[in-house]
N, C-alpha and C positions, 0 to 999 in steps of 0.2 A: 461301589457303595463304600461310603466312608463309615467304619464301625463306630458305634457309640463308645464314649469314654465317660465312665463314672466318675463323678467328682464330689465325693462326700468328705466334710471336714472331721477332724478328730472329736470333737465336741458338737452336741446339737445346737444349730444355728451358726456355727463357725464357719468363716469361709475356709475353702479347701487349700492345702498347702502344696508345694510344689512336689514333695515326698509323697503325697497321698494320690498322686496322678499315675503317671508313667514316666521312667527316666529317658529313654531314648526312643526316637521315631526316625522314619524315613518318609520324606514327602515329596512327591514328584511335582512336576509343573501343573499337573491337573487336580491336585489336592488329595490324592489317595495316599493313604497311610501304608508304607511298607516297614522300614526299620533302619536306623542308623544315624539321623541327625540328631544333634544335642538340643534338648529342651533348655533354652537359656533365659527364659522369663516367664512368669505367670502373673498375670494382671487380673484382679477381681475388683470391679467397680460397680458397686450396687447390683450384684448378681450376674454382671456380664462377664461371664469368665472366657478369657481368650488364651490360648496356649500358643506361645510364639516360637517359630523354629528358625534357625540361621545357620548358614556355613559360608565360609569366606567367597566362593566362587558364586553363590547365588543370592538372590534377595530373600527376605523374610516371607513366610508363609503363616496364614492364619487358620487354626483348626476351629470350626464354627460347631459349638456345643449343642445338642438337641435341647430345646427349650425347656422340656419337662425335666431335665436333669440340671437346670442352672438353680443355684443356692441364691436365694433373695434374702438378704439380711433383715432383721427385725426392724431396723432403722429404716431401711428402705421401703418396707412395707407401710411403715407409720407415714413416712413423708408421700407415699402414693395414696393413701387413706386422706391425708389432709389436702391434698391437691384434688381428689375426688369430691370432697366435702365443700371445697371452694367452687369447683365448676357447677355443683347442684345448686349452691346458694346464688351463683350468678344467673342460672337458667330460671330459678324462680323468682328473680327480679326481672325477666324478660329479656335479658343479655344473651347473645350466643357467639360473642367474641371476646377476647381479652388479650392483651399484649403480655410479653414477657415481663417487662418491668412491673406492670400491675401485680402480677403473681409473684415476683420477688418480693415486692414490698408487703404484699398481704401475707405471705407465708413465712418470710424470714429465711429462706434457704438459700445455697449457692445456686450459681447458673447451671452447674453440672449436675446438681441433684435435682433442679427442675426439669432439665432436659431428659434425664433418665425416668423420671416419674410421668412425665408426659408421654415418652416413648411407649411406657406401659400401658397407659390409658389409651394410646392410639391403637395399640395392638387388639385392645378390647372393644374398637369402634367407638369410643365415648369422645375422643378428640381428634382433629385434624390440624396439621401444620400448613396453613394456608400460605404463608410467606414467611420469610425469617422474621422471628419476633412477635408472630400474630397466630393465635390459635383459634380455631371454630369448634365450638361445642355440638356435639351430634345428639340430639334427643333420641329417645328409646324408638318412636315411630318412624324415624329416619335411618336406623341402623341399617336396614338392606339397601336403601339407596346410597349410603356411604356419606350423606351430608344433606342439610336442609335446603331448600330452594334458595337458589342464589340471591333473590331478592330480599331474603332475610339478612344478609350479611354483606352485600356489594358496597353500601355506602361506608361501612366501617372499615371494608378492605382498602378501598380508594383514599380514605382519610389517612389510614396507616401508610399507604404508600406515597401520599402528599402529591397527588395528580389529579387534576379536573377530569372528570367523566361525566357521561351520560349513558342510560341505556338506549340502544338505538337498533336500527334496521329492522330485522325481522321480529327481534324481541319486543321492540317498542311497538310495532305494528300489531302483535298479539296483544299487548297491554291496550292498545286502542280499541281493540275489539274485532279485529280481523281474524275470523274463525276459519279461512281457508286452509291454512297449514300451520301447525304449531313446530316452532323451530326446534330441532335437535340440539341446540347449544344456546347458551345465554351469551347475547352480543352486547359488548361494551364498546363505546367509542372513547378515546382517552388521546393524550398529547404525545406520548411517547411510546415506542414498542415495548410490548409487555410478553412475558411467556404465558401459554394458556394455562388455565388450572383444570386439571382433571382429576376429581374425587369421586370414586365410585360411579355412579351413573350422570353426575352432575359434570358438565363441561362450560367453561366460560373461556370466549374467544374474545381477543381484543383488537380492536382497529383503529389505526392512528388516523388523526385529523388535525392539521394545523390550525384551523379556525375555530377550535373548540370552545375558546372563552367567549366567543361573540355569538355562538349558536343559541337559538331559542330552546328553552327546556321549560319543563314544568315539574312540580314535584308531586309524587305519586306515594299515597300512604302504601305501607306494607305491614306484615305483621309484627315488625320489631321496630317500626318508626317511619322512615320515608326514604324515597330513592329518586334520583334525577333522571328524568325520562325526557327524550326529544319530543317535540310538539309534532302534530300531524303532518305539517308541512316540511319541516326538518326531516323526518322520517322519511317522506316521499323522495326528497332530493337527495337523501344519503342512499337509498336504496339504488337510485339510477347512477350514482356517482361510484359505488361499490357493487356492480352487478353479479361480480363472481361471488362475494359473500352472501348475496340474497339467492344465488341460484343460478339464474339466467335471466335475460331480458323479459322472456314470456312469464316466468315466475314473477318478475317484478311488475309487469303490467296486471297481472291477475291481482296482486295485492293492492295496487293503486287503484283498482275499481272500488274496493271498500273503502279506501282511505280517502277518496275525492269527495264521498259523501259527507265528510266532516270537514273538508278544507274550506278556507275562506281566501277569496282573490287578494284581499289587502295584506293578510298575513303571509301569503304565499310569496309576494313581493319581497316583503320586509325579510323572509327567510333566506331569499337568494341574494339579497343586498349584503346579508351579514356574511354569507358563505363566500361571496365573491367566485363562485364557480360558473362561470360564463357557459362552458361546454356543457356541465351537467344540467344547467338551466335550459339549454336548447333541446337536449334530449329529453327532460322532464315535460317541456311544453307540447313537444311533439307527441309523447306517448299519451298525454292527459287528452289532447284534442283528437287523437286517434281513437280514444275510448269514448269519445263522446261529450266531452267537458269542455268544448270550445269557449262558452261563455266565461267559466272559471279562469282560463288562461287568457283572455284578452289582455287584462292589465298586464300579465306577464310579457306578453308580445310586445307591447308599447314600451316596456322597460328594456327589454333586450334590444329592440330597435335603436335605442339611444346609445348602446354599447358598440355599434357597429361590429357584430362577431363575425368571424371568419367561417368558411364553409368547412364543415367537418363531417366525420362519418358516424352514423348512429352506433356501429360496432367498429371502434378502432383497430381492432385486432383482425378484421375481416377486409378482403381486398374491395376495391369499389367497383369492380367490373360489373356490368349490367344494372348497377344502383341507379335508382330514381332520385331526383333532387327535389328537396322540399324548400321553396324559397322563402317562406314564411319563417321557417325555424333554421334556415341555412345548414341543411343537413343532406348528406348522401344516405338515403335509407337503403342500406345493404343487407338487412335482415328482414325476414317474415316474422312478424310477432304473433306468435301461437299462443292464445290465451286459454288457460286451464280452468274452466268453469265446473 
């Protein structure tokens, strides 16, 4: 255990001085305090006290002070209060995100001051840093979850990142009324790889798609505005194209049963024309026909016949041994589809 180090200044509200702490320490590589290394620098930045240690033969080490013993200057407290008031004002206007530039202009503080104030509000559960330069406001009713629903801020997030997107796959299926299975993550399709976002119980997963600009989408209203969501037909095609993201083919087929009731054959052909995914079209056509929607996929089969598709496997990651051939969709059916109803 690292013993606590008191850090009280000479006067009330003053930042502590080097002479007020302790003159000499010994710090081993596990961060345990023993004795003998020289304290060479004391840095106080808006209440973040760091005691640095050094010796020629080793790297510097940092002693992390207990949070209850950190002295926050009155100026830092005032800046935090002003940021909290700014956050509350935005929330009252129905806004739940703001950029670093917006806050700097509104508050007239330095970037370092904003960073420190936002860090303290984040520790209180009031703010979340989604990406560099973008903050998310957490209402009181969502403090336990760690963040409001992704639908509240996904449009602002992707506009900040300056990348096209749409809510897709299982998340889009749920928006379209598929009640079979609620996704454990919010799935977003975009044009470049993005790191997942995990905030409390909220998780956003990004899936890359090259033809995103031509994909058919629709705008869906949210609590804070609107967001882009794939159409029913594009959602079905994406589920077949990314079966691992959707769980497995059996789960995809189960979701397709509910989506098919809302599909239109002409819109389905238009969706596959935009995607240019011939292999996924073959698999989607087979699954829909297998589920009993032969009339729905009749125009799709005619469209596919004009593309002269090659013979492929329903599951490309499985062997074709003992697989049966479906001539209409040019498929080796190498997996039994187990539907979970």
